[in-house]
C-alpha positions in Angstrom: 88.3 93.9 118.4 90.3 97.0 117.5 89.2 98.6 114.3 92.2 99.4 112.0 92.0 101.4 108.8 94.4 101.2 105.9 96.3 104.3 105.0 99.0 105.3 102.5 101.6 107.4 104.3 104.0 109.4 102.1 106.4 112.2 102.9 109.0 114.4 101.2 111.6 115.7 103.7 114.7 117.6 102.7 116.9 117.5 105.8 118.6 114.1 106.4 118.1 114.1 110.2 114.4 114.7 109.9 114.2 112.2 107.1 115.7 109.5 109.3 113.3 110.4 112.1 110.3 110.3 109.7 111.4 106.8 108.5 111.5 105.6 112.1 108.0 107.0 112.8 106.6 105.4 109.6 108.2 102.0 110.1 106.8 101.7 113.6 103.4 101.3 112.0 104.2 100.1 108.4 103.2 96.8 107.0 104.9 97.5 103.7 106.3 100.2 101.5 109.4 101.5 100.0 111.6 104.5 100.7 109.2 107.3 101.7 105.8 105.7 100.9 104.4 103.2 103.4 101.2 101.2 103.9 100.0 101.5 107.5 97.0 100.1 109.3 96.0 102.5 112.1 93.5 102.9 114.8 92.1 106.4 115.3 94.4 107.1 118.3 97.4 105.8 116.4 96.5 108.0 113.4 96.3 111.0 115.7 99.6 110.0 117.4 101.5 109.6 114.1 100.1 113.0 112.8 101.2 114.7 116.0 104.7 113.1 115.7 105.0 114.4 112.2 103.7 117.8 113.2 106.5 118.2 115.7 109.1 116.8 113.2 108.4 118.5 109.9 109.5 121.9 108.7 106.3 123.4 107.2 108.3 125.5 104.7 110.4 122.6 103.4 108.7 119.3 104.0 105.5 117.6 103.0 103.3 114.8 104.4 100.4 112.9 102.8 98.2 110.5 104.7 95.4 109.0 102.5 92.7 106.7 103.9 92.3 103.7 101.7 89.1 101.7 101.2 89.6 98.4 103.0 87.2 96.7 100.5 89.3 97.7 97.5 91.1 95.1 95.5 94.9 95.1 95.6 96.8 95.3 92.3 100.5 94.6 91.9 102.3 96.4 89.1 105.9 95.4 88.1 108.1 92.5 88.8 109.8 91.8 92.1 113.5 91.3 92.2 114.6 87.8 93.3 116.3 87.6 96.7 120.0 88.2 96.6 120.8 86.0 99.6 121.5 82.3 99.3 119.0 79.7 100.6 121.0 79.2 103.7 123.8 80.8 105.7 126.6 79.0 107.5 127.8 80.5 110.8 130.7 78.5 112.0 
């Protein structure tokens, strides 16, 4: 069985083209998140790959990346209230 470790991936990128590319990289591994902060579960090789992809993408003078390993035994806490879904219970396509 493949060992995956939870991480928190966050970035601050100034240029819109690089920001869009960073979102694509992050969402390819993300299980959740919002805007520029994502929860990802990565194998060691996936972690190395995502770090290399960001190394090639980011401008070291303008952009920032943070990848924090999370303790998989830690309890999850939810703060705040989720917004109800805006979509109706069903859609009619006719």
